[in-house]
C-alpha positions as CSV (number, residue, x, y, z in Angstrom):
1,M,2.9,7.0,32.3
2,N,-0.8,8.5,31.8
3,R,-1.6,11.4,30.0
4,S,-4.3,13.7,31.4
5,A,-7.5,13.1,29.6
6,D,-7.6,16.5,27.7
7,T,-10.1,14.9,25.1
8,V,-13.2,15.4,27.7
9,M,-12.1,19.1,28.8
10,D,-14.0,21.5,26.5
11,W,-13.8,24.5,28.9
12,P,-12.7,27.9,27.5
13,T,-9.5,29.6,28.5
14,T,-8.0,33.0,28.1
15,G,-5.4,34.0,25.7
16,S,-2.7,33.0,28.6
17,G,-4.2,29.7,29.0
18,E,-5.9,30.3,32.2
19,L,-9.3,28.4,32.7
20,L,-12.7,30.3,32.4
21,V,-15.1,29.6,34.8
22,G,-18.7,31.4,34.6
23,G,-17.0,33.7,32.0
24,Q,-14.0,34.7,34.5
25,P,-10.7,33.6,35.0
26,L,-10.2,30.9,37.4
27,S,-7.4,32.8,39.6
28,R,-10.2,35.9,40.0
29,V,-13.0,33.2,40.7
30,V,-11.1,31.3,43.4
31,A,-9.9,34.7,45.0
32,A,-13.7,35.7,45.1
33,V,-14.7,32.3,46.7
34,G,-12.0,33.1,49.4
35,S,-9.8,30.1,49.6
36,T,-8.9,26.6,48.2
37,P,-9.7,23.8,48.2
38,C,-13.0,24.6,46.5
39,Y,-15.5,23.3,44.2
40,L,-16.9,25.3,41.2
41,Y,-20.0,24.7,39.5
42,D,-20.5,26.6,36.3
43,R,-24.5,27.5,36.1
44,A,-24.7,28.1,32.4
45,R,-23.0,24.7,31.4
46,I,-25.6,23.0,33.8
47,A,-28.4,24.9,32.1
48,A,-26.9,24.2,28.6
49,R,-26.7,20.3,29.4
50,V,-30.3,20.2,30.8
51,G,-31.7,22.4,28.1
52,S,-30.2,20.4,25.3
53,L,-31.5,17.1,26.9
54,V,-35.0,18.5,27.5
55,A,-35.3,19.9,24.0
56,R,-34.8,16.3,22.5
57,L,-36.8,14.3,24.9
58,P,-40.1,12.9,23.5
59,E,-43.4,13.8,24.4
60,G,-44.6,12.0,27.6
61,V,-41.0,11.7,29.0
62,R,-40.3,13.8,32.1
63,L,-36.7,14.5,33.5
64,H,-36.1,14.3,37.2
65,Y,-32.6,15.3,38.8
66,A,-31.3,12.9,41.2
67,M,-29.9,15.3,44.1
68,K,-27.7,12.8,45.6
69,A,-25.3,13.3,42.7
70,N,-24.8,16.9,44.2
71,P,-27.2,18.4,46.9
72,M,-25.6,21.8,47.3
73,P,-28.5,23.8,48.2
74,A,-27.8,26.7,45.5
75,L,-27.5,24.1,43.0
76,V,-30.7,22.4,43.7
77,A,-32.6,25.6,43.5
78,H,-31.0,26.2,40.1
79,M,-31.8,22.8,38.8
80,A,-35.4,22.9,40.0
81,R,-36.0,25.7,37.5
82,L,-34.7,23.5,34.6
83,V,-36.1,20.0,35.1
84,D,-39.5,18.4,35.8
85,G,-38.8,17.1,39.1
86,V,-36.4,16.1,41.9
87,D,-35.5,12.7,43.5
88,V,-34.2,12.6,47.0
89,A,-32.8,9.7,49.1
90,S,-33.3,11.0,52.9
91,G,-35.2,13.1,55.0
92,G,-32.2,15.6,54.8
93,E,-32.4,15.8,51.0
94,L,-36.2,16.1,51.0
95,R,-35.9,19.3,53.2
96,V,-33.3,20.7,50.7
97,A,-35.6,20.1,47.8
98,L,-38.8,21.8,49.6
99,D,-36.7,24.8,50.6
100,A,-35.4,25.0,47.0
101,G,-39.2,25.4,46.1
102,V,-39.7,22.1,44.3
103,A,-43.4,21.3,44.5
104,P,-44.0,18.2,46.6
105,E,-45.9,16.7,43.7
106,H,-42.5,16.8,41.8
107,I,-40.6,15.1,44.4
108,S,-39.8,11.4,44.7
109,F,-38.2,9.8,47.8
110,A,-36.0,6.7,47.3
111,G,-33.7,4.5,49.4
112,P,-33.3,1.5,51.5
113,G,-33.8,1.9,55.2
114,K,-36.2,4.8,55.5
115,S,-36.9,5.5,59.0
116,D,-40.4,5.7,60.3
117,A,-39.7,9.5,60.8
118,E,-38.7,10.1,57.4
119,L,-41.8,8.1,55.9
120,A,-44.1,10.1,58.1
121,Q,-42.3,13.3,57.0
122,A,-42.8,12.3,53.4
123,Q,-46.3,11.3,53.8
124,A,-47.1,14.5,55.6
125,A,-45.3,16.5,52.8
126,G,-47.1,14.9,50.1
127,V,-44.2,13.7,47.9
128,L,-44.1,10.2,46.1
129,V,-42.4,7.5,48.0
130,N,-40.6,4.8,46.3
131,I,-41.4,1.9,48.2
132,E,-38.4,-0.3,48.9
133,S,-39.8,-3.2,51.4
134,F,-43.0,-4.5,53.0
135,R,-42.2,-2.6,56.2
136,E,-42.5,0.6,54.4
137,I,-45.9,-0.4,53.1
138,E,-47.1,-1.0,56.9
139,V,-45.5,2.1,58.2
140,L,-47.1,4.4,55.4
141,G,-50.2,2.6,55.9
142,R,-50.4,3.6,59.6
143,A,-49.4,7.3,58.9
144,S,-52.0,7.4,56.2
145,G,-54.7,6.0,58.3
146,A,-53.8,8.4,61.2
147,T,-54.0,11.5,59.2
148,G,-56.9,10.3,56.6
149,I,-54.5,11.3,53.7
150,P,-53.3,8.4,51.5
151,A,-49.5,8.5,51.1
152,R,-48.5,8.7,47.4
153,I,-46.2,5.7,46.6
154,A,-44.5,4.1,43.7
155,L,-43.0,0.4,44.0
156,R,-39.2,0.0,43.5
157,V,-38.5,-3.4,42.0
158,N,-35.4,-5.3,42.3
159,L,-35.2,-6.3,38.6
160,P,-34.3,-9.8,37.6
161,F,-31.5,-8.6,35.6
162,E,-28.5,-6.1,35.6
163,L,-27.6,-3.1,33.5
164,K,-24.8,-4.6,31.5
165,A,-21.5,-2.4,31.7
166,S,-22.8,-0.4,34.4
167,G,-20.2,1.2,36.8
168,M,-22.7,0.5,39.7
169,K,-25.4,-2.4,39.5
170,M,-28.4,-1.7,41.5
171,T,-30.6,-4.6,40.5
172,G,-30.0,-8.5,39.8
173,G,-29.5,-11.1,42.5
174,A,-30.1,-10.3,46.0
175,R,-30.1,-6.5,46.5
176,Q,-31.1,-4.2,49.3
177,F,-32.9,-2.0,46.8
178,G,-36.5,-2.4,46.1
179,I,-38.8,-5.5,46.2
180,D,-37.9,-8.7,44.4
181,A,-39.7,-8.8,41.0
182,E,-41.2,-12.0,42.0
183,E,-42.8,-10.6,45.2
184,V,-44.4,-7.6,43.2
185,P,-47.9,-9.1,43.0
186,A,-48.1,-9.7,46.8
187,A,-46.7,-5.9,47.3
188,L,-49.3,-4.7,45.0
189,R,-52.2,-6.5,46.9
190,A,-50.5,-5.1,50.3
191,I,-50.6,-1.5,49.1
192,G,-54.1,-1.8,48.1
193,A,-55.0,-3.4,51.4
194,A,-53.3,-0.5,53.3
195,G,-55.3,2.2,51.1
196,L,-52.1,3.8,49.8
197,A,-52.2,5.9,46.7
198,F,-50.6,3.9,43.9
199,E,-49.0,5.9,41.3
200,G,-46.4,3.7,39.4
201,F,-43.0,1.8,39.5
202,H,-39.5,2.8,39.8
203,L,-37.2,0.6,37.9
204,F,-33.4,1.6,38.5
205,A,-31.0,-0.8,37.1
206,G,-27.8,1.1,37.5
207,S,-25.5,3.9,36.9
208,Q,-22.3,5.3,35.1
209,N,-23.1,3.4,31.8
210,L,-21.5,4.9,28.5
211,R,-23.0,2.0,26.3
212,H,-26.2,3.2,24.9
213,A,-27.2,-0.5,23.8
214,A,-27.1,-1.5,27.3
215,I,-29.3,1.5,28.6
216,V,-31.7,0.9,25.7
217,E,-32.2,-2.9,26.8
218,A,-32.5,-2.1,30.4
219,Q,-35.3,0.4,29.6
220,A,-37.3,-1.9,27.2
221,R,-37.0,-4.9,29.7
222,S,-38.2,-2.6,32.5
223,Y,-41.0,-1.4,30.6
224,E,-42.3,-4.9,29.6
225,L,-41.9,-6.0,33.1
226,A,-44.1,-3.3,34.6
227,M,-46.6,-3.9,31.8
228,G,-46.9,-7.3,32.9
229,W,-48.1,-6.3,36.2
230,A,-50.9,-4.0,34.6
231,G,-53.8,-6.3,35.6
232,E,-52.8,-6.3,39.3
233,L,-52.4,-2.7,39.9
234,P,-54.4,-1.1,43.0
235,G,-54.9,2.1,41.2
236,P,-54.3,3.6,37.6
237,L,-50.6,3.7,36.5
238,R,-49.5,7.5,36.4
239,S,-45.8,7.3,36.2
240,L,-43.1,4.6,35.1
241,N,-39.7,5.5,36.4
242,L,-37.0,3.9,34.0
243,G,-34.1,5.2,36.1
244,G,-31.0,6.6,34.6
245,G,-27.6,5.1,34.1
246,F,-26.4,7.7,31.7
247,G,-22.5,8.0,32.1
248,I,-20.1,10.5,31.5
249,P,-16.3,10.1,30.3
250,Y,-13.5,10.3,33.1
251,A,-10.6,8.5,32.0
252,S,-8.5,9.2,28.6
253,G,-9.9,6.8,25.8
254,E,-13.4,6.9,27.1
255,A,-16.1,8.0,24.4
256,P,-19.2,10.1,25.7
257,L,-22.5,8.1,25.6
258,D,-24.3,8.3,22.4
259,I,-27.6,9.7,23.5
260,D,-29.4,9.2,20.1
261,P,-30.5,5.7,20.4
262,V,-31.4,6.2,24.1
263,I,-33.9,9.0,23.1
264,D,-35.2,6.9,20.0
265,N,-36.1,4.1,22.4
266,L,-37.6,6.5,24.9
267,G,-39.8,7.8,22.1
268,L,-40.9,4.3,21.1
269,L,-41.8,3.5,25.0
270,A,-43.6,6.7,25.4
271,A,-46.0,6.0,22.1
272,R,-46.5,2.7,23.6
273,L,-47.5,3.9,27.0
274,R,-50.2,6.4,25.6
275,G,-51.7,3.5,24.0
276,E,-51.6,1.1,27.0
277,A,-51.7,3.4,29.9
278,P,-53.4,6.6,28.8
279,G,-52.7,9.5,31.2
280,A,-49.4,7.7,32.4
281,H,-45.9,9.2,31.7
282,L,-42.2,8.0,31.7
283,V,-39.5,9.6,34.1
284,I,-35.8,9.3,33.6
285,E,-33.8,10.4,36.7
286,L,-30.5,11.7,36.2
287,G,-27.8,13.1,38.2
288,R,-24.1,12.6,37.2
289,Y,-25.1,13.3,33.5
290,L,-26.6,16.5,34.3
291,V,-24.2,18.2,36.5
292,G,-21.0,16.1,36.5
293,E,-19.0,18.0,33.7
294,S,-20.1,21.2,34.9
295,G,-18.1,21.0,38.1
296,L,-14.3,21.8,39.1
297,Y,-12.3,20.7,42.0
298,V,-9.6,23.3,42.6
299,T,-6.6,22.8,44.9
300,R,-3.3,24.9,45.4
301,V,0.1,23.4,45.3
302,V,1.8,23.7,48.8
303,D,5.0,21.9,48.0
304,R,6.8,20.5,45.1
305,K,9.2,17.6,45.9
306,R,11.2,14.8,44.0
307,S,11.6,11.4,45.5
308,R,14.0,8.9,44.0
309,G,13.5,10.6,40.7
310,Q,9.6,11.0,40.8
311,V,8.0,14.5,41.2
312,F,5.3,15.1,43.4
313,L,2.9,18.1,43.6
314,V,1.6,18.3,47.2
315,T,-1.8,20.2,47.4
316,D,-4.0,21.6,50.3
317,G,-6.8,19.2,49.4
318,G,-7.3,15.5,48.3
319,M,-9.2,12.5,49.0
320,N,-10.8,14.1,52.1
321,H,-12.8,16.3,49.8
322,H,-12.7,14.3,46.5
323,L,-12.8,10.7,47.3
324,A,-13.9,9.7,44.0
325,A,-10.8,11.2,42.2
326,S,-8.7,9.4,44.5
327,G,-10.1,6.0,43.2
328,N,-11.7,5.0,46.4
329,F,-15.4,5.5,45.6
330,G,-16.3,2.4,43.7
331,Q,-13.4,2.3,41.1
332,V,-12.3,-1.5,40.6
333,M,-9.0,-0.1,39.0
334,R,-7.9,3.5,39.7
335,R,-7.8,5.7,36.7
336,N,-6.7,9.4,36.6
337,Y,-9.7,12.0,36.3
338,P,-8.9,14.7,33.7
339,I,-6.7,17.1,35.6
340,M,-4.3,20.4,34.7
341,V,-2.4,23.1,36.2
342,N,-4.1,26.4,35.6
343,G,-2.3,28.4,33.1
344,R,0.7,26.1,32.9
345,A,0.8,24.5,29.5
346,A,4.0,25.6,27.9
347,E,6.4,23.2,29.6
348,R,5.2,19.8,30.5
349,E,6.3,17.1,32.8
350,T,5.2,13.8,34.3
351,V,4.2,14.1,38.1
352,S,1.9,12.8,40.8
353,V,-0.5,15.1,42.4
354,V,-1.0,14.1,46.2
355,G,-3.2,15.7,48.9
356,P,-2.0,16.8,52.5
357,L,-3.1,13.5,54.3
358,C,-1.0,10.9,56.0
359,T,-2.0,8.1,53.7
360,P,-0.8,6.7,50.2
361,L,-4.3,6.7,49.2
362,D,-4.4,10.5,49.0
363,L,-3.7,10.4,45.2
364,L,-5.5,12.9,42.9
365,G,-3.0,12.2,39.9
366,D,-0.9,9.3,39.3
367,R,2.1,9.9,37.0
368,V,0.2,12.6,34.8
369,E,1.5,14.7,32.2
370,L,1.0,18.3,33.4
371,G,2.3,21.8,33.0
372,V,5.5,22.6,35.1
373,A,3.8,23.7,38.6
374,A,5.4,25.4,41.4
375,P,4.0,26.2,44.9
376,G,0.9,28.7,44.8
377,D,-0.3,27.2,41.3
378,L,-4.0,25.9,41.3
379,V,-4.5,22.4,40.3
380,V,-7.9,21.5,38.6
381,V,-9.7,18.3,38.6
382,F,-12.4,18.1,35.9
383,Q,-15.6,16.0,35.9
384,S,-16.2,17.0,39.6
385,G,-19.7,18.2,39.6
386,A,-21.0,14.9,40.9
387,Y,-20.3,12.8,44.0
388,G,-17.7,15.1,45.1
389,R,-18.1,17.0,48.6
390,S,-20.9,15.3,49.9
391,A,-19.5,11.9,49.1
392,S,-16.1,12.3,50.6
393,P,-14.7,11.9,54.2
394,R,-14.3,15.6,54.8
395,D,-13.4,15.1,58.6
396,F,-10.6,12.6,58.0
397,L,-7.4,13.9,59.9
398,G,-9.1,17.0,60.7
399,H,-8.0,19.4,57.8
400,R,-10.4,22.3,56.7
401,D,-13.5,21.9,54.9
402,V,-13.9,22.5,51.2
403,V,-16.0,25.5,49.9
404,E,-18.5,25.2,47.2
405,A,-19.7,28.0,44.9
406,L,-22.1,28.1,42.0
407,V,-20.6,30.6,39.5
């Protein structure tokens, strides 16, 4: 039996044990949203997380929001007022960022396989393009020549090492991301020949890491690698994006990331950069760490059934809305997200929480200890502010879509 990871749930509750979201009882918020299933994002919690981090970042370090974690337009507009920049990964996300009021000079565009149209869109908008291949240099060179406005670019590097203990490794070995480190000198020459406006490097090693030592090591090695190319740059170094990788706990027993050593290391690197590349700044881009713990997935119990001694709570939403919580979004071994039944804590039982889909993969909680629930009760999946609705197969089996609300 797995006990729900109560240790990572610090949300306030009413006297009766009902969850509070945006200062309101969950049942009232859901009624105002209009239906379940729904995602609820607490704007005050997001602002507090971002504000706490910004207050501790050393001079010369800027914070960017990685929109792929959660591209909900209202949330992006909220984040735009809190961070220094936004990182996008498609032409669609670029449009959301611009519509949210993010200035083009504070937007960067990464991702393999950018189409010619997307590259032209980015060049015309004046955003920073993180180059992923020699083809992108050629396409942007043509667009720059046609308009007379050099595209702003940074070179994304496929680092010669991995981010240890990372949930998802983005570098090391053969990767679709960035240009291999050994080919960087040739890429820098091509950038200069194409007349592009070089600004810096993008060095993203991996994501979802709870080990501060691994993040510190990756940042330090990335910095040293970038400084090794200082004599070959086609223009002054303006920015050095060290990526992110800051993780959040999902399963019982996982400890939160100790941020202090990471902040201390960033301070050392920023001080070095001021001496080695005056006028340049460091960037860290975070998504999950900024919004993941401020979001809830809420679904309603439709049926309660017993099968050969095991109790199942069948809900009106599942993996079609929250693929990650079902364990089918990159988990090697499935682990339960923290989960609860709203306002039901007095009596507890071991149950499995399943969605309405015709597949055994539709599992939100596998033999978890929860409050005794009945049809109509609300089930809450925590740590759901990142890689939720937009990362899920919402059309699968034709069930209704999930609603989102910034509360």
